[in-house]
Backbone atoms as SQL, in Angstrom:
CREATE TABLE atoms (id INTEGER PRIMARY KEY, chain TEXT, resi INTEGER, resn TEXT, atom TEXT, x REAL, y REAL, z REAL);
INSERT INTO atoms VALUES
  (1, 'A', 1, 'MET', 'N', 0.839, -1.188, 0.000),
  (2, 'A', 1, 'MET', 'CA', 0.000, 0.000, 0.000),
  (3, 'A', 1, 'MET', 'C', 0.883, 1.250, 0.000),
  (4, 'A', 2, 'VAL', 'N', 0.497, 2.223, -0.772),
  (5, 'A', 2, 'VAL', 'CA', 1.233, 3.476, -0.883),
  (6, 'A', 2, 'VAL', 'C', 0.899, 4.361, 0.310),
  (7, 'A', 3, 'ASN', 'N', 1.913, 5.031, 0.842),
  (8, 'A', 3, 'ASN', 'CA', 1.684, 5.971, 1.938),
  (9, 'A', 3, 'ASN', 'C', 0.839, 7.132, 1.454),
  (10, 'A', 4, 'ARG', 'N', -0.003, 7.643, 2.313),
  (11, 'A', 4, 'ARG', 'CA', -0.830, 8.805, 1.990),
  (12, 'A', 4, 'ARG', 'C', -0.264, 10.019, 2.721),
  (13, 'A', 5, 'LEU', 'N', -0.435, 11.177, 2.121),
  (14, 'A', 5, 'LEU', 'CA', 0.001, 12.406, 2.782),
  (15, 'A', 5, 'LEU', 'C', -0.936, 12.696, 3.946),
  (16, 'A', 6, 'PRO', 'N', -0.382, 13.043, 5.093),
  (17, 'A', 6, 'PRO', 'CA', -1.205, 13.280, 6.286),
  (18, 'A', 6, 'PRO', 'C', -1.900, 14.635, 6.257),
  (19, 'A', 7, 'GLY', 'N', -3.087, 14.695, 6.825),
  (20, 'A', 7, 'GLY', 'CA', -3.776, 15.968, 7.018),
  (21, 'A', 7, 'GLY', 'C', -4.237, 16.648, 5.742),
  (22, 'A', 8, 'LYS', 'N', -4.522, 17.938, 5.875),
  (23, 'A', 8, 'LYS', 'CA', -4.974, 18.732, 4.733),
  (24, 'A', 8, 'LYS', 'C', -3.798, 19.004, 3.812),
  (25, 'A', 9, 'ARG', 'N', -4.078, 18.978, 2.509),
  (26, 'A', 9, 'ARG', 'CA', -3.010, 19.167, 1.535),
  (27, 'A', 9, 'ARG', 'C', -3.515, 19.933, 0.328),
  (28, 'A', 10, 'VAL', 'N', -2.548, 20.454, -0.412),
  (29, 'A', 10, 'VAL', 'CA', -2.818, 21.146, -1.669),
  (30, 'A', 10, 'VAL', 'C', -1.948, 20.480, -2.718),
  (31, 'A', 11, 'VAL', 'N', -2.518, 20.248, -3.902),
  (32, 'A', 11, 'VAL', 'CA', -1.796, 19.565, -4.972),
  (33, 'A', 11, 'VAL', 'C', -1.660, 20.499, -6.167),
  (34, 'A', 12, 'GLY', 'N', -0.484, 20.485, -6.786),
  (35, 'A', 12, 'GLY', 'CA', -0.247, 21.297, -7.982),
  (36, 'A', 12, 'GLY', 'C', 0.689, 22.454, -7.714),
  (37, 'A', 13, 'VAL', 'N', 1.371, 22.864, -8.766),
  (38, 'A', 13, 'VAL', 'CA', 2.394, 23.904, -8.635),
  (39, 'A', 13, 'VAL', 'C', 1.805, 25.243, -8.201),
  (40, 'A', 14, 'LYS', 'N', 0.804, 25.735, -8.912),
  (41, 'A', 14, 'LYS', 'CA', 0.252, 27.060, -8.612),
  (42, 'A', 14, 'LYS', 'C', -0.298, 27.142, -7.195),
  (43, 'A', 15, 'GLN', 'N', -1.075, 26.124, -6.793),
  (44, 'A', 15, 'GLN', 'CA', -1.668, 26.134, -5.457),
  (45, 'A', 15, 'GLN', 'C', -0.603, 25.950, -4.381),
  (46, 'A', 16, 'SER', 'N', 0.434, 25.149, -4.687),
  (47, 'A', 16, 'SER', 'CA', 1.525, 24.950, -3.725),
  (48, 'A', 16, 'SER', 'C', 2.284, 26.251, -3.500),
  (49, 'A', 17, 'ILE', 'N', 2.605, 26.947, -4.586),
  (50, 'A', 17, 'ILE', 'CA', 3.320, 28.228, -4.483),
  (51, 'A', 17, 'ILE', 'C', 2.492, 29.237, -3.691),
  (52, 'A', 18, 'LYS', 'N', 1.211, 29.283, -3.965),
  (53, 'A', 18, 'LYS', 'CA', 0.319, 30.204, -3.249),
  (54, 'A', 18, 'LYS', 'C', 0.327, 29.899, -1.750),
  (55, 'A', 19, 'ALA', 'N', 0.222, 28.623, -1.395),
  (56, 'A', 19, 'ALA', 'CA', 0.207, 28.227, 0.017),
  (57, 'A', 19, 'ALA', 'C', 1.544, 28.530, 0.701),
  (58, 'A', 20, 'ILE', 'N', 2.651, 28.289, -0.005),
  (59, 'A', 20, 'ILE', 'CA', 3.975, 28.587, 0.561),
  (60, 'A', 20, 'ILE', 'C', 4.094, 30.081, 0.838),
  (61, 'A', 21, 'ASN', 'N', 3.681, 30.899, -0.119),
  (62, 'A', 21, 'ASN', 'CA', 3.758, 32.351, 0.056),
  (63, 'A', 21, 'ASN', 'C', 2.853, 32.852, 1.173),
  (64, 'A', 22, 'GLU', 'N', 1.757, 32.136, 1.433),
  (65, 'A', 22, 'GLU', 'CA', 0.847, 32.516, 2.514),
  (66, 'A', 22, 'GLU', 'C', 1.346, 32.044, 3.874),
  (67, 'A', 23, 'GLY', 'N', 2.395, 31.219, 3.880),
  (68, 'A', 23, 'GLY', 'CA', 2.969, 30.758, 5.142),
  (69, 'A', 23, 'GLY', 'C', 2.162, 29.692, 5.851),
  (70, 'A', 24, 'ILE', 'N', 1.397, 28.898, 5.098),
  (71, 'A', 24, 'ILE', 'CA', 0.536, 27.900, 5.730),
  (72, 'A', 24, 'ILE', 'C', 0.977, 26.460, 5.436),
  (73, 'A', 25, 'VAL', 'N', 2.252, 26.279, 5.075),
  (74, 'A', 25, 'VAL', 'CA', 2.754, 24.969, 4.673),
  (75, 'A', 25, 'VAL', 'C', 3.684, 24.388, 5.733),
  (76, 'A', 26, 'LYS', 'N', 3.530, 23.062, 5.988),
  (77, 'A', 26, 'LYS', 'CA', 4.440, 22.342, 6.885),
  (78, 'A', 26, 'LYS', 'C', 5.505, 21.599, 6.095),
  (79, 'A', 27, 'ILE', 'N', 5.084, 20.840, 5.081),
  (80, 'A', 27, 'ILE', 'CA', 5.991, 19.978, 4.323),
  (81, 'A', 27, 'ILE', 'C', 5.691, 20.106, 2.831),
  (82, 'A', 28, 'VAL', 'N', 6.740, 20.099, 2.025),
  (83, 'A', 28, 'VAL', 'CA', 6.619, 20.168, 0.567),
  (84, 'A', 28, 'VAL', 'C', 7.051, 18.828, -0.026),
  (85, 'A', 29, 'TYR', 'N', 6.245, 18.303, -0.943),
  (86, 'A', 29, 'TYR', 'CA', 6.577, 17.071, -1.653),
  (87, 'A', 29, 'TYR', 'C', 6.815, 17.410, -3.116),
  (88, 'A', 30, 'LEU', 'N', 7.952, 16.956, -3.653),
  (89, 'A', 30, 'LEU', 'CA', 8.307, 17.219, -5.050),
  (90, 'A', 30, 'LEU', 'C', 8.586, 15.906, -5.772),
  (91, 'A', 31, 'ALA', 'N', 8.031, 15.765, -6.966),
  (92, 'A', 31, 'ALA', 'CA', 8.310, 14.589, -7.796),
  (93, 'A', 31, 'ALA', 'C', 9.587, 14.842, -8.584),
  (94, 'A', 32, 'LYS', 'N', 10.523, 13.922, -8.502),
  (95, 'A', 32, 'LYS', 'CA', 11.820, 14.086, -9.163),
  (96, 'A', 32, 'LYS', 'C', 11.719, 14.141, -10.682),
  (97, 'A', 33, 'ASP', 'N', 10.662, 13.543, -11.254),
  (98, 'A', 33, 'ASP', 'CA', 10.541, 13.527, -12.716),
  (99, 'A', 33, 'ASP', 'C', 9.663, 14.655, -13.259),
  (100, 'A', 34, 'ALA', 'N', 9.348, 15.632, -12.417),
  (101, 'A', 34, 'ALA', 'CA', 8.546, 16.783, -12.852),
  (102, 'A', 34, 'ALA', 'C', 9.391, 17.684, -13.752),
  (103, 'A', 35, 'ASP', 'N', 8.721, 18.561, -14.503),
  (104, 'A', 35, 'ASP', 'CA', 9.398, 19.532, -15.362),
  (105, 'A', 35, 'ASP', 'C', 10.441, 20.293, -14.546),
  (106, 'A', 36, 'THR', 'N', 11.643, 20.385, -15.074),
  (107, 'A', 36, 'THR', 'CA', 12.774, 20.969, -14.357),
  (108, 'A', 36, 'THR', 'C', 12.501, 22.386, -13.872),
  (109, 'A', 37, 'GLU', 'N', 11.906, 23.224, -14.716),
  (110, 'A', 37, 'GLU', 'CA', 11.638, 24.611, -14.321),
  (111, 'A', 37, 'GLU', 'C', 10.657, 24.680, -13.156),
  (112, 'A', 38, 'LEU', 'N', 9.587, 23.911, -13.233),
  (113, 'A', 38, 'LEU', 'CA', 8.600, 23.905, -12.154),
  (114, 'A', 38, 'LEU', 'C', 9.229, 23.389, -10.867),
  (115, 'A', 39, 'PHE', 'N', 9.977, 22.309, -11.002),
  (116, 'A', 39, 'PHE', 'CA', 10.634, 21.677, -9.857),
  (117, 'A', 39, 'PHE', 'C', 11.565, 22.669, -9.168),
  (118, 'A', 40, 'LYS', 'N', 12.411, 23.330, -9.928),
  (119, 'A', 40, 'LYS', 'CA', 13.399, 24.248, -9.359),
  (120, 'A', 40, 'LYS', 'C', 12.743, 25.454, -8.694),
  (121, 'A', 41, 'ASN', 'N', 11.669, 25.971, -9.304),
  (122, 'A', 41, 'ASN', 'CA', 10.986, 27.131, -8.721),
  (123, 'A', 41, 'ASN', 'C', 10.397, 26.803, -7.354),
  (124, 'A', 42, 'VAL', 'N', 9.700, 25.684, -7.256),
  (125, 'A', 42, 'VAL', 'CA', 9.077, 25.307, -5.987),
  (126, 'A', 42, 'VAL', 'C', 10.155, 24.939, -4.969),
  (127, 'A', 43, 'GLU', 'N', 11.197, 24.246, -5.421),
  (128, 'A', 43, 'GLU', 'CA', 12.290, 23.864, -4.530),
  (129, 'A', 43, 'GLU', 'C', 12.969, 25.111, -3.941),
  (130, 'A', 44, 'LYS', 'N', 13.256, 26.098, -4.783),
  (131, 'A', 44, 'LYS', 'CA', 13.906, 27.335, -4.337),
  (132, 'A', 44, 'LYS', 'C', 13.030, 28.081, -3.334),
  (133, 'A', 45, 'LEU', 'N', 11.755, 28.217, -3.656),
  (134, 'A', 45, 'LEU', 'CA', 10.822, 28.918, -2.775),
  (135, 'A', 45, 'LEU', 'C', 10.705, 28.201, -1.429),
  (136, 'A', 46, 'SER', 'N', 10.682, 26.877, -1.463),
  (137, 'A', 46, 'SER', 'CA', 10.598, 26.088, -0.233),
  (138, 'A', 46, 'SER', 'C', 11.823, 26.306, 0.643),
  (139, 'A', 47, 'LYS', 'N', 12.986, 26.333, 0.020),
  (140, 'A', 47, 'LYS', 'CA', 14.222, 26.555, 0.772),
  (141, 'A', 47, 'LYS', 'C', 14.262, 27.965, 1.354),
  (142, 'A', 48, 'GLU', 'N', 13.768, 28.946, 0.604),
  (143, 'A', 48, 'GLU', 'CA', 13.727, 30.325, 1.101),
  (144, 'A', 48, 'GLU', 'C', 12.851, 30.450, 2.338),
  (145, 'A', 49, 'HIS', 'N', 11.806, 29.612, 2.412),
  (146, 'A', 49, 'HIS', 'CA', 10.893, 29.630, 3.551),
  (147, 'A', 49, 'HIS', 'C', 11.267, 28.583, 4.601),
  (148, 'A', 50, 'SER', 'N', 12.439, 27.960, 4.447),
  (149, 'A', 50, 'SER', 'CA', 12.956, 26.953, 5.385),
  (150, 'A', 50, 'SER', 'C', 11.966, 25.821, 5.642),
  (151, 'A', 51, 'LEU', 'N', 11.361, 25.323, 4.568),
  (152, 'A', 51, 'LEU', 'CA', 10.398, 24.236, 4.682),
  (153, 'A', 51, 'LEU', 'C', 11.072, 22.889, 4.429),
  (154, 'A', 52, 'GLN', 'N', 10.544, 21.870, 5.094),
  (155, 'A', 52, 'GLN', 'CA', 11.031, 20.509, 4.862),
  (156, 'A', 52, 'GLN', 'C', 10.586, 20.068, 3.472),
  (157, 'A', 53, 'ILE', 'N', 11.516, 19.494, 2.696),
  (158, 'A', 53, 'ILE', 'CA', 11.207, 19.011, 1.356),
  (159, 'A', 53, 'ILE', 'C', 11.380, 17.501, 1.332),
  (160, 'A', 54, 'VAL', 'N', 10.356, 16.799, 0.820),
  (161, 'A', 54, 'VAL', 'CA', 10.417, 15.353, 0.647),
  (162, 'A', 54, 'VAL', 'C', 10.385, 15.085, -0.853),
  (163, 'A', 55, 'TYR', 'N', 11.386, 14.353, -1.334),
  (164, 'A', 55, 'TYR', 'CA', 11.468, 14.041, -2.757),
  (165, 'A', 55, 'TYR', 'C', 10.845, 12.669, -3.021),
  (166, 'A', 56, 'VAL', 'N', 9.948, 12.637, -4.009),
  (167, 'A', 56, 'VAL', 'CA', 9.276, 11.404, -4.409),
  (168, 'A', 56, 'VAL', 'C', 9.781, 11.059, -5.805),
  (169, 'A', 57, 'ASP', 'N', 9.990, 9.782, -6.086),
  (170, 'A', 57, 'ASP', 'CA', 10.600, 9.370, -7.351),
  (171, 'A', 57, 'ASP', 'C', 9.808, 9.784, -8.593),
  (172, 'A', 58, 'THR', 'N', 8.494, 9.584, -8.583),
  (173, 'A', 58, 'THR', 'CA', 7.717, 9.859, -9.794),
  (174, 'A', 58, 'THR', 'C', 6.463, 10.678, -9.496),
  (175, 'A', 59, 'MET', 'N', 5.985, 11.351, -10.530),
  (176, 'A', 59, 'MET', 'CA', 4.738, 12.115, -10.428),
  (177, 'A', 59, 'MET', 'C', 3.558, 11.174, -10.186),
  (178, 'A', 60, 'LYS', 'N', 3.603, 9.997, -10.774),
  (179, 'A', 60, 'LYS', 'CA', 2.540, 9.010, -10.594),
  (180, 'A', 60, 'LYS', 'C', 2.451, 8.584, -9.129),
  (181, 'A', 61, 'GLU', 'N', 3.609, 8.338, -8.527),
  (182, 'A', 61, 'GLU', 'CA', 3.654, 7.944, -7.115),
  (183, 'A', 61, 'GLU', 'C', 3.120, 9.062, -6.219),
  (184, 'A', 62, 'LEU', 'N', 3.497, 10.308, -6.512),
  (185, 'A', 62, 'LEU', 'CA', 3.020, 11.439, -5.714),
  (186, 'A', 62, 'LEU', 'C', 1.508, 11.594, -5.857),
  (187, 'A', 63, 'GLY', 'N', 0.991, 11.394, -7.058),
  (188, 'A', 63, 'GLY', 'CA', -0.462, 11.433, -7.250),
  (189, 'A', 63, 'GLY', 'C', -1.174, 10.410, -6.388),
  (190, 'A', 64, 'LYS', 'N', -0.626, 9.202, -6.326),
  (191, 'A', 64, 'LYS', 'CA', -1.225, 8.156, -5.488),
  (192, 'A', 64, 'LYS', 'C', -1.158, 8.531, -4.012),
  (193, 'A', 65, 'MET', 'N', -0.045, 9.144, -3.609),
  (194, 'A', 65, 'MET', 'CA', 0.095, 9.573, -2.219),
  (195, 'A', 65, 'MET', 'C', -0.941, 10.637, -1.858),
  (196, 'A', 66, 'CYS', 'N', -1.354, 11.414, -2.866),
  (197, 'A', 66, 'CYS', 'CA', -2.353, 12.466, -2.655),
  (198, 'A', 66, 'CYS', 'C', -3.773, 11.936, -2.813),
  (199, 'A', 67, 'ASN', 'N', -3.872, 10.643, -3.103),
  (200, 'A', 67, 'ASN', 'CA', -5.172, 9.988, -3.279),
  (201, 'A', 67, 'ASN', 'C', -5.948, 10.555, -4.468),
  (202, 'A', 68, 'ILE', 'N', -5.202, 10.858, -5.555),
  (203, 'A', 68, 'ILE', 'CA', -5.835, 11.302, -6.793),
  (204, 'A', 68, 'ILE', 'C', -5.432, 10.360, -7.924),
  (205, 'A', 69, 'ASP', 'N', -6.213, 10.322, -8.982),
  (206, 'A', 69, 'ASP', 'CA', -5.984, 9.391, -10.084),
  (207, 'A', 69, 'ASP', 'C', -5.125, 9.965, -11.203),
  (208, 'A', 70, 'VAL', 'N', -4.499, 11.102, -10.981),
  (209, 'A', 70, 'VAL', 'CA', -3.638, 11.716, -11.991),
  (210, 'A', 70, 'VAL', 'C', -2.278, 11.968, -11.364),
  (211, 'A', 71, 'LYS', 'N', -1.302, 12.266, -12.232),
  (212, 'A', 71, 'LYS', 'CA', 0.044, 12.560, -11.757),
  (213, 'A', 71, 'LYS', 'C', 0.077, 13.917, -11.068),
  (214, 'A', 72, 'ALA', 'N', 1.018, 14.068, -10.138),
  (215, 'A', 72, 'ALA', 'CA', 1.191, 15.343, -9.441),
  (216, 'A', 72, 'ALA', 'C', 2.676, 15.690, -9.388),
  (217, 'A', 73, 'SER', 'N', 3.018, 16.909, -9.731),
  (218, 'A', 73, 'SER', 'CA', 4.426, 17.312, -9.691),
  (219, 'A', 73, 'SER', 'C', 4.813, 17.841, -8.314),
  (220, 'A', 74, 'THR', 'N', 3.874, 18.510, -7.651),
  (221, 'A', 74, 'THR', 'CA', 4.127, 19.031, -6.305),
  (222, 'A', 74, 'THR', 'C', 2.875, 18.881, -5.446),
  (223, 'A', 75, 'ALA', 'N', 3.109, 18.797, -4.155),
  (224, 'A', 75, 'ALA', 'CA', 2.018, 18.783, -3.188),
  (225, 'A', 75, 'ALA', 'C', 2.579, 19.339, -1.886),
  (226, 'A', 76, 'VAL', 'N', 1.728, 19.945, -1.099),
  (227, 'A', 76, 'VAL', 'CA', 2.150, 20.458, 0.204),
  (228, 'A', 76, 'VAL', 'C', 1.139, 20.046, 1.262),
  (229, 'A', 77, 'VAL', 'N', 1.654, 19.807, 2.457),
  (230, 'A', 77, 'VAL', 'CA', 0.807, 19.524, 3.607),
  (231, 'A', 77, 'VAL', 'C', 0.666, 20.831, 4.367),
  (232, 'A', 78, 'LEU', 'N', -0.572, 21.194, 4.672),
  (233, 'A', 78, 'LEU', 'CA', -0.856, 22.477, 5.327),
  (234, 'A', 78, 'LEU', 'C', -0.766, 22.368, 6.844),
  (235, 'A', 79, 'LYS', 'N', -0.447, 23.491, 7.461),
  (236, 'A', 79, 'LYS', 'CA', -0.377, 23.567, 8.949),
  (237, 'A', 79, 'LYS', 'C', -1.748, 23.374, 9.534);
């Protein structure tokens, strides 16, 4: 069984960036096979906000962790 992300979460680059900027994020999940530009932008922003980053091997795996039927490049767990 695939691990699920705990608590309330937001999936997707735009919503993740918005949540990070609002200061309501505990943990950031990034798929290693996501588009390089998207990956680097979210990774940089996460580091600037001193957030914990968890790297997941594939977008498909991250989608399953988020309990959705599509791939996900980023997801965040909210405070």
